[in-house]
PDB file of N, CA, C and O in Angstrom:
ATOM      1  N   MET A   1      -7.137   1.293   4.274  1.00  0.00           N
ATOM      2  CA  MET A   1      -7.060  -0.145   4.366  1.00  0.00           C
ATOM      3  C   MET A   1      -8.316  -0.718   3.717  1.00  0.00           C
ATOM      4  O   MET A   1      -9.413  -0.184   3.884  1.00  0.00           O
ATOM      5  N   SER A   2      -8.145  -1.795   2.986  1.00  0.00           N
ATOM      6  CA  SER A   2      -9.286  -2.484   2.385  1.00  0.00           C
ATOM      7  C   SER A   2      -9.021  -3.978   2.425  1.00  0.00           C
ATOM      8  O   SER A   2      -7.904  -4.411   2.709  1.00  0.00           O
ATOM      9  N   GLY A   3     -10.040  -4.755   2.142  1.00  0.00           N
ATOM     10  CA  GLY A   3      -9.865  -6.197   2.151  1.00  0.00           C
ATOM     11  C   GLY A   3     -11.188  -6.913   2.140  1.00  0.00           C
ATOM     12  O   GLY A   3     -12.209  -6.386   1.698  1.00  0.00           O
ATOM     13  N   THR A   4     -11.140  -8.124   2.638  1.00  0.00           N
ATOM     14  CA  THR A   4     -12.337  -8.950   2.615  1.00  0.00           C
ATOM     15  C   THR A   4     -12.364  -9.865   3.835  1.00  0.00           C
ATOM     16  O   THR A   4     -11.332 -10.184   4.424  1.00  0.00           O
ATOM     17  N   ASP A   5     -13.557 -10.270   4.187  1.00  0.00           N
ATOM     18  CA  ASP A   5     -13.738 -11.276   5.225  1.00  0.00           C
ATOM     19  C   ASP A   5     -13.966 -12.611   4.530  1.00  0.00           C
ATOM     20  O   ASP A   5     -14.782 -12.706   3.613  1.00  0.00           O
ATOM     21  N   LEU A   6     -13.256 -13.628   4.959  1.00  0.00           N
ATOM     22  CA  LEU A   6     -13.334 -14.946   4.342  1.00  0.00           C
ATOM     23  C   LEU A   6     -14.471 -15.774   4.931  1.00  0.00           C
ATOM     24  O   LEU A   6     -14.927 -15.520   6.045  1.00  0.00           O
ATOM     25  N   LEU A   7     -14.915 -16.753   4.179  1.00  0.00           N
ATOM     26  CA  LEU A   7     -16.011 -17.612   4.629  1.00  0.00           C
ATOM     27  C   LEU A   7     -15.668 -18.373   5.909  1.00  0.00           C
ATOM     28  O   LEU A   7     -16.554 -18.687   6.704  1.00  0.00           O
ATOM     29  N   ASP A   8     -14.380 -18.670   6.110  1.00  0.00           N
ATOM     30  CA  ASP A   8     -13.979 -19.405   7.315  1.00  0.00           C
ATOM     31  C   ASP A   8     -13.817 -18.493   8.533  1.00  0.00           C
ATOM     32  O   ASP A   8     -13.386 -18.945   9.595  1.00  0.00           O
ATOM     33  N   GLY A   9     -14.161 -17.214   8.382  1.00  0.00           N
ATOM     34  CA  GLY A   9     -14.048 -16.269   9.491  1.00  0.00           C
ATOM     35  C   GLY A   9     -12.764 -15.472   9.484  1.00  0.00           C
ATOM     36  O   GLY A   9     -12.605 -14.557  10.292  1.00  0.00           O
ATOM     37  N   GLY A  10     -11.849 -15.793   8.594  1.00  0.00           N
ATOM     38  CA  GLY A  10     -10.595 -15.061   8.507  1.00  0.00           C
ATOM     39  C   GLY A  10     -10.785 -13.686   7.883  1.00  0.00           C
ATOM     40  O   GLY A  10     -11.808 -13.398   7.263  1.00  0.00           O
ATOM     41  N   GLU A  11      -9.782 -12.856   8.063  1.00  0.00           N
ATOM     42  CA  GLU A  11      -9.789 -11.505   7.507  1.00  0.00           C
ATOM     43  C   GLU A  11      -8.524 -11.292   6.695  1.00  0.00           C
ATOM     44  O   GLU A  11      -7.432 -11.632   7.151  1.00  0.00           O
ATOM     45  N   VAL A  12      -8.653 -10.739   5.507  1.00  0.00           N
ATOM     46  CA  VAL A  12      -7.504 -10.360   4.696  1.00  0.00           C
ATOM     47  C   VAL A  12      -7.613  -8.865   4.459  1.00  0.00           C
ATOM     48  O   VAL A  12      -8.661  -8.370   4.044  1.00  0.00           O
ATOM     49  N   ARG A  13      -6.523  -8.141   4.723  1.00  0.00           N
ATOM     50  CA  ARG A  13      -6.505  -6.702   4.540  1.00  0.00           C
ATOM     51  C   ARG A  13      -5.197  -6.272   3.890  1.00  0.00           C
ATOM     52  O   ARG A  13      -4.154  -6.897   4.088  1.00  0.00           O
ATOM     53  N   LYS A  14      -5.269  -5.187   3.107  1.00  0.00           N
ATOM     54  CA  LYS A  14      -4.064  -4.568   2.565  1.00  0.00           C
ATOM     55  C   LYS A  14      -4.223  -3.069   2.741  1.00  0.00           C
ATOM     56  O   LYS A  14      -5.336  -2.544   2.746  1.00  0.00           O
ATOM     57  N   GLY A  15      -3.093  -2.388   2.885  1.00  0.00           N
ATOM     58  CA  GLY A  15      -3.163  -0.945   3.057  1.00  0.00           C
ATOM     59  C   GLY A  15      -1.825  -0.357   3.434  1.00  0.00           C
ATOM     60  O   GLY A  15      -0.784  -1.007   3.337  1.00  0.00           O
ATOM     61  N   ALA A  16      -1.877   0.892   3.866  1.00  0.00           N
ATOM     62  CA  ALA A  16      -0.671   1.583   4.296  1.00  0.00           C
ATOM     63  C   ALA A  16       0.006   0.771   5.398  1.00  0.00           C
ATOM     64  O   ALA A  16      -0.651   0.169   6.248  1.00  0.00           O
ATOM     65  N   VAL A  17       1.318   0.772   5.360  1.00  0.00           N
ATOM     66  CA  VAL A  17       2.095  -0.067   6.279  1.00  0.00           C
ATOM     67  C   VAL A  17       1.756   0.238   7.738  1.00  0.00           C
ATOM     68  O   VAL A  17       1.559  -0.688   8.525  1.00  0.00           O
ATOM     69  N   GLU A  18       1.684   1.508   8.112  1.00  0.00           N
ATOM     70  CA  GLU A  18       1.397   1.845   9.509  1.00  0.00           C
ATOM     71  C   GLU A  18       0.013   1.363   9.928  1.00  0.00           C
ATOM     72  O   GLU A  18      -0.164   0.893  11.051  1.00  0.00           O
ATOM     73  N   ALA A  19      -0.963   1.474   9.039  1.00  0.00           N
ATOM     74  CA  ALA A  19      -2.316   1.007   9.358  1.00  0.00           C
ATOM     75  C   ALA A  19      -2.335  -0.501   9.561  1.00  0.00           C
ATOM     76  O   ALA A  19      -2.964  -0.994  10.497  1.00  0.00           O
ATOM     77  N   ILE A  20      -1.658  -1.227   8.700  1.00  0.00           N
ATOM     78  CA  ILE A  20      -1.614  -2.689   8.823  1.00  0.00           C
ATOM     79  C   ILE A  20      -0.844  -3.098  10.075  1.00  0.00           C
ATOM     80  O   ILE A  20      -1.233  -4.044  10.760  1.00  0.00           O
ATOM     81  N   LYS A  21       0.241  -2.396  10.376  1.00  0.00           N
ATOM     82  CA  LYS A  21       0.989  -2.708  11.596  1.00  0.00           C
ATOM     83  C   LYS A  21       0.094  -2.559  12.824  1.00  0.00           C
ATOM     84  O   LYS A  21       0.112  -3.408  13.714  1.00  0.00           O
ATOM     85  N   GLY A  22      -0.680  -1.492  12.872  1.00  0.00           N
ATOM     86  CA  GLY A  22      -1.593  -1.283  13.989  1.00  0.00           C
ATOM     87  C   GLY A  22      -2.646  -2.375  14.072  1.00  0.00           C
ATOM     88  O   GLY A  22      -3.000  -2.830  15.160  1.00  0.00           O
ATOM     89  N   PHE A  23      -3.139  -2.787  12.920  1.00  0.00           N
ATOM     90  CA  PHE A  23      -4.161  -3.836  12.890  1.00  0.00           C
ATOM     91  C   PHE A  23      -3.587  -5.171  13.358  1.00  0.00           C
ATOM     92  O   PHE A  23      -4.234  -5.896  14.115  1.00  0.00           O
ATOM     93  N   VAL A  24      -2.384  -5.494  12.914  1.00  0.00           N
ATOM     94  CA  VAL A  24      -1.736  -6.740  13.347  1.00  0.00           C
ATOM     95  C   VAL A  24      -1.542  -6.722  14.860  1.00  0.00           C
ATOM     96  O   VAL A  24      -1.827  -7.709  15.538  1.00  0.00           O
ATOM     97  N   ARG A  25      -1.057  -5.601  15.386  1.00  0.00           N
ATOM     98  CA  ARG A  25      -0.869  -5.481  16.842  1.00  0.00           C
ATOM     99  C   ARG A  25      -2.200  -5.634  17.580  1.00  0.00           C
ATOM    100  O   ARG A  25      -2.259  -6.282  18.625  1.00  0.00           O
ATOM    101  N   SER A  26      -3.264  -5.039  17.041  1.00  0.00           N
ATOM    102  CA  SER A  26      -4.563  -5.106  17.717  1.00  0.00           C
ATOM    103  C   SER A  26      -5.126  -6.520  17.750  1.00  0.00           C
ATOM    104  O   SER A  26      -5.986  -6.830  18.575  1.00  0.00           O
ATOM    105  N   ARG A  27      -4.643  -7.376  16.858  1.00  0.00           N
ATOM    106  CA  ARG A  27      -5.090  -8.772  16.803  1.00  0.00           C
ATOM    107  C   ARG A  27      -4.120  -9.720  17.521  1.00  0.00           C
ATOM    108  O   ARG A  27      -4.274 -10.941  17.471  1.00  0.00           O
ATOM    109  N   GLY A  28      -3.119  -9.131  18.188  1.00  0.00           N
ATOM    110  CA  GLY A  28      -2.169  -9.946  18.940  1.00  0.00           C
ATOM    111  C   GLY A  28      -1.078 -10.551  18.084  1.00  0.00           C
ATOM    112  O   GLY A  28      -0.367 -11.448  18.538  1.00  0.00           O
ATOM    113  N   GLY A  29      -0.930 -10.086  16.868  1.00  0.00           N
ATOM    114  CA  GLY A  29       0.108 -10.612  15.975  1.00  0.00           C
ATOM    115  C   GLY A  29       1.461 -10.000  16.272  1.00  0.00           C
ATOM    116  O   GLY A  29       1.582  -9.070  17.070  1.00  0.00           O
ATOM    117  N   ARG A  30       2.466 -10.533  15.623  1.00  0.00           N
ATOM    118  CA  ARG A  30       3.802 -10.006  15.851  1.00  0.00           C
ATOM    119  C   ARG A  30       4.356  -9.463  14.536  1.00  0.00           C
ATOM    120  O   ARG A  30       4.016  -9.933  13.450  1.00  0.00           O
ATOM    121  N   LEU A  31       5.213  -8.467  14.673  1.00  0.00           N
ATOM    122  CA  LEU A  31       5.837  -7.823  13.520  1.00  0.00           C
ATOM    123  C   LEU A  31       7.331  -8.094  13.558  1.00  0.00           C
ATOM    124  O   LEU A  31       7.913  -8.249  14.631  1.00  0.00           O
ATOM    125  N   THR A  32       7.946  -8.150  12.392  1.00  0.00           N
ATOM    126  CA  THR A  32       9.392  -8.361  12.316  1.00  0.00           C
ATOM    127  C   THR A  32      10.040  -7.132  11.696  1.00  0.00           C
ATOM    128  O   THR A  32       9.376  -6.366  10.998  1.00  0.00           O
ATOM    129  N   PRO A  33      11.323  -6.939  11.944  1.00  0.00           N
ATOM    130  CA  PRO A  33      12.038  -5.799  11.354  1.00  0.00           C
ATOM    131  C   PRO A  33      12.065  -5.853   9.818  1.00  0.00           C
ATOM    132  O   PRO A  33      12.310  -4.836   9.170  1.00  0.00           O
ATOM    133  N   ASP A  34      11.815  -7.026   9.240  1.00  0.00           N
ATOM    134  CA  ASP A  34      11.813  -7.147   7.783  1.00  0.00           C
ATOM    135  C   ASP A  34      10.786  -6.223   7.139  1.00  0.00           C
ATOM    136  O   ASP A  34      11.009  -5.718   6.039  1.00  0.00           O
ATOM    137  N   LEU A  35       9.676  -6.002   7.809  1.00  0.00           N
ATOM    138  CA  LEU A  35       8.640  -5.135   7.245  1.00  0.00           C
ATOM    139  C   LEU A  35       9.168  -3.718   7.092  1.00  0.00           C
ATOM    140  O   LEU A  35       9.002  -3.104   6.037  1.00  0.00           O
ATOM    141  N   ASP A  36       9.800  -3.194   8.130  1.00  0.00           N
ATOM    142  CA  ASP A  36      10.335  -1.835   8.047  1.00  0.00           C
ATOM    143  C   ASP A  36      11.453  -1.737   7.020  1.00  0.00           C
ATOM    144  O   ASP A  36      11.567  -0.729   6.323  1.00  0.00           O
ATOM    145  N   THR A  37      12.275  -2.770   6.921  1.00  0.00           N
ATOM    146  CA  THR A  37      13.354  -2.799   5.931  1.00  0.00           C
ATOM    147  C   THR A  37      12.778  -2.766   4.519  1.00  0.00           C
ATOM    148  O   THR A  37      13.242  -1.999   3.675  1.00  0.00           O
ATOM    149  N   GLY A  38      11.775  -3.590   4.265  1.00  0.00           N
ATOM    150  CA  GLY A  38      11.132  -3.615   2.955  1.00  0.00           C
ATOM    151  C   GLY A  38      10.430  -2.311   2.647  1.00  0.00           C
ATOM    152  O   GLY A  38      10.490  -1.816   1.522  1.00  0.00           O
ATOM    153  N   TYR A  39       9.765  -1.754   3.644  1.00  0.00           N
ATOM    154  CA  TYR A  39       9.074  -0.474   3.499  1.00  0.00           C
ATOM    155  C   TYR A  39      10.048   0.609   3.040  1.00  0.00           C
ATOM    156  O   TYR A  39       9.785   1.322   2.072  1.00  0.00           O
ATOM    157  N   GLU A  40      11.160   0.722   3.733  1.00  0.00           N
ATOM    158  CA  GLU A  40      12.169   1.736   3.389  1.00  0.00           C
ATOM    159  C   GLU A  40      12.745   1.490   1.994  1.00  0.00           C
ATOM    160  O   GLU A  40      12.997   2.439   1.252  1.00  0.00           O
ATOM    161  N   ARG A  41      12.949   0.248   1.643  1.00  0.00           N
ATOM    162  CA  ARG A  41      13.508  -0.079   0.327  1.00  0.00           C
ATOM    163  C   ARG A  41      12.557   0.351  -0.795  1.00  0.00           C
ATOM    164  O   ARG A  41      12.986   0.953  -1.779  1.00  0.00           O
ATOM    165  N   VAL A  42      11.275   0.044  -0.645  1.00  0.00           N
ATOM    166  CA  VAL A  42      10.287   0.430  -1.658  1.00  0.00           C
ATOM    167  C   VAL A  42      10.233   1.952  -1.786  1.00  0.00           C
ATOM    168  O   VAL A  42      10.166   2.475  -2.899  1.00  0.00           O
ATOM    169  N   LEU A  43      10.263   2.662  -0.668  1.00  0.00           N
ATOM    170  CA  LEU A  43      10.256   4.125  -0.717  1.00  0.00           C
ATOM    171  C   LEU A  43      11.473   4.669  -1.456  1.00  0.00           C
ATOM    172  O   LEU A  43      11.352   5.573  -2.282  1.00  0.00           O
ATOM    173  N   ARG A  44      12.650   4.113  -1.154  1.00  0.00           N
ATOM    174  CA  ARG A  44      13.880   4.566  -1.817  1.00  0.00           C
ATOM    175  C   ARG A  44      13.827   4.342  -3.320  1.00  0.00           C
ATOM    176  O   ARG A  44      14.420   5.104  -4.084  1.00  0.00           O
ATOM    177  N   LEU A  45      13.122   3.304  -3.750  1.00  0.00           N
ATOM    178  CA  LEU A  45      13.013   2.999  -5.174  1.00  0.00           C
ATOM    179  C   LEU A  45      11.909   3.802  -5.864  1.00  0.00           C
ATOM    180  O   LEU A  45      11.701   3.664  -7.069  1.00  0.00           O
ATOM    181  N   GLY A  46      11.205   4.640  -5.103  1.00  0.00           N
ATOM    182  CA  GLY A  46      10.185   5.502  -5.686  1.00  0.00           C
ATOM    183  C   GLY A  46       8.796   4.890  -5.742  1.00  0.00           C
ATOM    184  O   GLY A  46       7.907   5.442  -6.391  1.00  0.00           O
ATOM    185  N   GLY A  47       8.593   3.767  -5.080  1.00  0.00           N
ATOM    186  CA  GLY A  47       7.292   3.111  -5.099  1.00  0.00           C
ATOM    187  C   GLY A  47       6.471   3.440  -3.865  1.00  0.00           C
ATOM    188  O   GLY A  47       6.918   4.153  -2.967  1.00  0.00           O
ATOM    189  N   THR A  48       5.280   2.911  -3.846  1.00  0.00           N
ATOM    190  CA  THR A  48       4.395   3.030  -2.692  1.00  0.00           C
ATOM    191  C   THR A  48       4.279   1.652  -2.052  1.00  0.00           C
ATOM    192  O   THR A  48       3.803   0.714  -2.692  1.00  0.00           O
ATOM    193  N   PRO A  49       4.705   1.518  -0.803  1.00  0.00           N
ATOM    194  CA  PRO A  49       4.608   0.216  -0.143  1.00  0.00           C
ATOM    195  C   PRO A  49       3.220  -0.006   0.457  1.00  0.00           C
ATOM    196  O   PRO A  49       2.678   0.874   1.126  1.00  0.00           O
ATOM    197  N   LEU A  50       2.660  -1.168   0.217  1.00  0.00           N
ATOM    198  CA  LEU A  50       1.407  -1.589   0.836  1.00  0.00           C
ATOM    199  C   LEU A  50       1.659  -2.903   1.547  1.00  0.00           C
ATOM    200  O   LEU A  50       2.290  -3.803   0.992  1.00  0.00           O
ATOM    201  N   ALA A  51       1.175  -3.017   2.758  1.00  0.00           N
ATOM    202  CA  ALA A  51       1.330  -4.253   3.517  1.00  0.00           C
ATOM    203  C   ALA A  51       0.073  -5.105   3.369  1.00  0.00           C
ATOM    204  O   ALA A  51      -1.023  -4.586   3.157  1.00  0.00           O
ATOM    205  N   VAL A  52       0.249  -6.419   3.484  1.00  0.00           N
ATOM    206  CA  VAL A  52      -0.862  -7.371   3.390  1.00  0.00           C
ATOM    207  C   VAL A  52      -0.826  -8.254   4.631  1.00  0.00           C
ATOM    208  O   VAL A  52       0.234  -8.715   5.054  1.00  0.00           O
ATOM    209  N   ARG A  53      -1.999  -8.479   5.204  1.00  0.00           N
ATOM    210  CA  ARG A  53      -2.070  -9.368   6.364  1.00  0.00           C
ATOM    211  C   ARG A  53      -3.308 -10.243   6.264  1.00  0.00           C
ATOM    212  O   ARG A  53      -4.307  -9.871   5.648  1.00  0.00           O
ATOM    213  N   LYS A  54      -3.219 -11.409   6.882  1.00  0.00           N
ATOM    214  CA  LYS A  54      -4.362 -12.303   7.046  1.00  0.00           C
ATOM    215  C   LYS A  54      -4.466 -12.587   8.531  1.00  0.00           C
ATOM    216  O   LYS A  54      -3.527 -13.093   9.146  1.00  0.00           O
ATOM    217  N   ASP A  55      -5.617 -12.257   9.102  1.00  0.00           N
ATOM    218  CA  ASP A  55      -5.835 -12.366  10.535  1.00  0.00           C
ATOM    219  C   ASP A  55      -4.734 -11.595  11.261  1.00  0.00           C
ATOM    220  O   ASP A  55      -4.544 -10.412  10.977  1.00  0.00           O
ATOM    221  N   ALA A  56      -4.018 -12.205  12.165  1.00  0.00           N
ATOM    222  CA  ALA A  56      -2.970 -11.505  12.906  1.00  0.00           C
ATOM    223  C   ALA A  56      -1.601 -11.703  12.277  1.00  0.00           C
ATOM    224  O   ALA A  56      -0.594 -11.300  12.861  1.00  0.00           O
ATOM    225  N   GLU A  57      -1.541 -12.312  11.102  1.00  0.00           N
ATOM    226  CA  GLU A  57      -0.258 -12.621  10.474  1.00  0.00           C
ATOM    227  C   GLU A  57       0.018 -11.676   9.308  1.00  0.00           C
ATOM    228  O   GLU A  57      -0.818 -11.493   8.423  1.00  0.00           O
ATOM    229  N   LEU A  58       1.205 -11.085   9.328  1.00  0.00           N
ATOM    230  CA  LEU A  58       1.632 -10.243   8.229  1.00  0.00           C
ATOM    231  C   LEU A  58       2.082 -11.138   7.076  1.00  0.00           C
ATOM    232  O   LEU A  58       2.948 -11.995   7.253  1.00  0.00           O
ATOM    233  N   TYR A  59       1.496 -10.941   5.899  1.00  0.00           N
ATOM    234  CA  TYR A  59       1.832 -11.779   4.742  1.00  0.00           C
ATOM    235  C   TYR A  59       2.989 -11.229   3.939  1.00  0.00           C
ATOM    236  O   TYR A  59       3.831 -11.992   3.465  1.00  0.00           O
ATOM    237  N   GLY A  60       3.045  -9.926   3.780  1.00  0.00           N
ATOM    238  CA  GLY A  60       4.130  -9.374   2.991  1.00  0.00           C
ATOM    239  C   GLY A  60       3.878  -7.939   2.590  1.00  0.00           C
ATOM    240  O   GLY A  60       3.030  -7.244   3.149  1.00  0.00           O
ATOM    241  N   LEU A  61       4.644  -7.523   1.602  1.00  0.00           N
ATOM    242  CA  LEU A  61       4.653  -6.148   1.156  1.00  0.00           C
ATOM    243  C   LEU A  61       4.440  -6.117  -0.353  1.00  0.00           C
ATOM    244  O   LEU A  61       4.992  -6.937  -1.085  1.00  0.00           O
ATOM    245  N   ILE A  62       3.642  -5.172  -0.803  1.00  0.00           N
ATOM    246  CA  ILE A  62       3.413  -4.975  -2.234  1.00  0.00           C
ATOM    247  C   ILE A  62       4.161  -3.720  -2.652  1.00  0.00           C
ATOM    248  O   ILE A  62       4.077  -2.690  -1.982  1.00  0.00           O
ATOM    249  N   TYR A  63       4.888  -3.801  -3.751  1.00  0.00           N
ATOM    250  CA  TYR A  63       5.569  -2.644  -4.333  1.00  0.00           C
ATOM    251  C   TYR A  63       4.642  -2.083  -5.402  1.00  0.00           C
ATOM    252  O   TYR A  63       4.492  -2.672  -6.472  1.00  0.00           O
ATOM    253  N   LEU A  64       4.021  -0.943  -5.110  1.00  0.00           N
ATOM    254  CA  LEU A  64       3.106  -0.306  -6.041  1.00  0.00           C
ATOM    255  C   LEU A  64       3.852   0.808  -6.755  1.00  0.00           C
ATOM    256  O   LEU A  64       4.375   1.719  -6.115  1.00  0.00           O
ATOM    257  N   LYS A  65       3.901   0.739  -8.066  1.00  0.00           N
ATOM    258  CA  LYS A  65       4.647   1.724  -8.848  1.00  0.00           C
ATOM    259  C   LYS A  65       3.739   2.290  -9.923  1.00  0.00           C
ATOM    260  O   LYS A  65       3.232   1.555 -10.770  1.00  0.00           O
ATOM    261  N   ASP A  66       3.535   3.605  -9.885  1.00  0.00           N
ATOM    262  CA  ASP A  66       2.743   4.257 -10.914  1.00  0.00           C
ATOM    263  C   ASP A  66       3.563   4.381 -12.192  1.00  0.00           C
ATOM    264  O   ASP A  66       4.773   4.605 -12.151  1.00  0.00           O
ATOM    265  N   ILE A  67       2.894   4.235 -13.307  1.00  0.00           N
ATOM    266  CA  ILE A  67       3.540   4.375 -14.607  1.00  0.00           C
ATOM    267  C   ILE A  67       2.966   5.613 -15.275  1.00  0.00           C
ATOM    268  O   ILE A  67       1.749   5.757 -15.395  1.00  0.00           O
ATOM    269  N   VAL A  68       3.844   6.504 -15.707  1.00  0.00           N
ATOM    270  CA  VAL A  68       3.405   7.705 -16.402  1.00  0.00           C
ATOM    271  C   VAL A  68       3.053   7.312 -17.837  1.00  0.00           C
ATOM    272  O   VAL A  68       3.880   6.761 -18.564  1.00  0.00           O
ATOM    273  N   LYS A  69       1.828   7.601 -18.225  1.00  0.00           N
ATOM    274  CA  LYS A  69       1.341   7.202 -19.548  1.00  0.00           C
ATOM    275  C   LYS A  69       1.751   8.228 -20.603  1.00  0.00           C
ATOM    276  O   LYS A  69       1.894   9.412 -20.300  1.00  0.00           O
ATOM    277  N   PRO A  70       1.938   7.775 -21.829  1.00  0.00           N
ATOM    278  CA  PRO A  70       2.272   8.708 -22.901  1.00  0.00           C
ATOM    279  C   PRO A  70       1.174   9.762 -23.057  1.00  0.00           C
ATOM    280  O   PRO A  70      -0.010   9.454 -22.926  1.00  0.00           O
ATOM    281  N   GLY A  71       1.570  10.999 -23.335  1.00  0.00           N
ATOM    282  CA  GLY A  71       0.624  12.077 -23.562  1.00  0.00           C
ATOM    283  C   GLY A  71       0.164  12.796 -22.315  1.00  0.00           C
ATOM    284  O   GLY A  71      -0.658  13.708 -22.397  1.00  0.00           O
ATOM    285  N   ILE A  72       0.678  12.404 -21.162  1.00  0.00           N
ATOM    286  CA  ILE A  72       0.202  13.018 -19.917  1.00  0.00           C
ATOM    287  C   ILE A  72       0.579  14.498 -19.847  1.00  0.00           C
ATOM    288  O   ILE A  72      -0.186  15.306 -19.322  1.00  0.00           O
ATOM    289  N   ARG A  73       1.733  14.852 -20.364  1.00  0.00           N
ATOM    290  CA  ARG A  73       2.163  16.257 -20.349  1.00  0.00           C
ATOM    291  C   ARG A  73       1.159  17.126 -21.113  1.00  0.00           C
ATOM    292  O   ARG A  73       0.775  18.203 -20.657  1.00  0.00           O
ATOM    293  N   GLU A  74       0.745  16.636 -22.280  1.00  0.00           N
ATOM    294  CA  GLU A  74      -0.218  17.379 -23.095  1.00  0.00           C
ATOM    295  C   GLU A  74      -1.568  17.506 -22.383  1.00  0.00           C
ATOM    296  O   GLU A  74      -2.231  18.539 -22.483  1.00  0.00           O
ATOM    297  N   ARG A  75      -1.965  16.468 -21.676  1.00  0.00           N
ATOM    298  CA  ARG A  75      -3.232  16.529 -20.939  1.00  0.00           C
ATOM    299  C   ARG A  75      -3.186  17.583 -19.839  1.00  0.00           C
ATOM    300  O   ARG A  75      -4.150  18.319 -19.631  1.00  0.00           O
ATOM    301  N   PHE A  76      -2.051  17.648 -19.135  1.00  0.00           N
ATOM    302  CA  PHE A  76      -1.905  18.676 -18.114  1.00  0.00           C
ATOM    303  C   PHE A  76      -1.891  20.065 -18.740  1.00  0.00           C
ATOM    304  O   PHE A  76      -2.474  20.998 -18.189  1.00  0.00           O
ATOM    305  N   ASP A  77      -1.227  20.209 -19.889  1.00  0.00           N
ATOM    306  CA  ASP A  77      -1.232  21.494 -20.596  1.00  0.00           C
ATOM    307  C   ASP A  77      -2.657  21.913 -20.942  1.00  0.00           C
ATOM    308  O   ASP A  77      -3.011  23.084 -20.804  1.00  0.00           O
ATOM    309  N   GLN A  78      -3.477  20.960 -21.393  1.00  0.00           N
ATOM    310  CA  GLN A  78      -4.879  21.263 -21.713  1.00  0.00           C
ATOM    311  C   GLN A  78      -5.649  21.708 -20.473  1.00  0.00           C
ATOM    312  O   GLN A  78      -6.424  22.663 -20.523  1.00  0.00           O
ATOM    313  N   LEU A  79      -5.430  21.018 -19.377  1.00  0.00           N
ATOM    314  CA  LEU A  79      -6.114  21.393 -18.139  1.00  0.00           C
ATOM    315  C   LEU A  79      -5.714  22.794 -17.690  1.00  0.00           C
ATOM    316  O   LEU A  79      -6.561  23.566 -17.242  1.00  0.00           O
ATOM    317  N   ARG A  80      -4.435  23.125 -17.804  1.00  0.00           N
ATOM    318  CA  ARG A  80      -3.978  24.461 -17.424  1.00  0.00           C
ATOM    319  C   ARG A  80      -4.614  25.504 -18.340  1.00  0.00           C
ATOM    320  O   ARG A  80      -5.050  26.554 -17.871  1.00  0.00           O
ATOM    321  N   TRP A  81      -4.670  25.222 -19.651  1.00  0.00           N
ATOM    322  CA  TRP A  81      -5.271  26.130 -20.616  1.00  0.00           C
ATOM    323  C   TRP A  81      -6.738  26.386 -20.277  1.00  0.00           C
ATOM    324  O   TRP A  81      -7.259  27.480 -20.492  1.00  0.00           O
ATOM    325  N   MET A  82      -7.393  25.352 -19.743  1.00  0.00           N
ATOM    326  CA  MET A  82      -8.810  25.465 -19.372  1.00  0.00           C
ATOM    327  C   MET A  82      -9.000  26.128 -18.002  1.00  0.00           C
ATOM    328  O   MET A  82     -10.128  26.330 -17.554  1.00  0.00           O
ATOM    329  N   GLY A  83      -7.885  26.463 -17.346  1.00  0.00           N
ATOM    330  CA  GLY A  83      -7.980  27.131 -16.053  1.00  0.00           C
ATOM    331  C   GLY A  83      -7.720  26.225 -14.865  1.00  0.00           C
ATOM    332  O   GLY A  83      -7.784  26.673 -13.720  1.00  0.00           O
ATOM    333  N   GLY A  84      -7.434  24.982 -15.115  1.00  0.00           N
ATOM    334  CA  GLY A  84      -7.167  24.046 -14.014  1.00  0.00           C
ATOM    335  C   GLY A  84      -5.808  24.304 -13.406  1.00  0.00           C
ATOM    336  O   GLY A  84      -4.885  24.770 -14.075  1.00  0.00           O
ATOM    337  N   ARG A  85      -5.699  23.994 -12.123  1.00  0.00           N
ATOM    338  CA  ARG A  85      -4.407  24.142 -11.439  1.00  0.00           C
ATOM    339  C   ARG A  85      -4.085  22.873 -10.697  1.00  0.00           C
ATOM    340  O   ARG A  85      -3.040  22.783 -10.052  1.00  0.00           O
TER     341      ARG A  85
END
C-alpha cells in the first residue's frame, strides 16, 4: 500500500484490494459488494486490481495491465545464455 497524507489531514492510499479493505474497515468505513465484483472482473481479464481510498471511503478500482515490450524474448534468451534463471 502506498499513498500520501493531504494538507487538510486526509489520507489517500492505493494498493492490493485486501490491504485497502482492511484499512477502510480500520477507519470505520463501509465496503460494498461492487469492490469484490470489480476485483474478480479485473482478475478474469488478466489485470492486476488495485483499490483506492480516501480516508474511510473507498474511491474505486484501478485496472493495472502490464504490456509485454518488443524484444523481451531476446532479452530473456540473453539472460539465460549468461546463466540467469
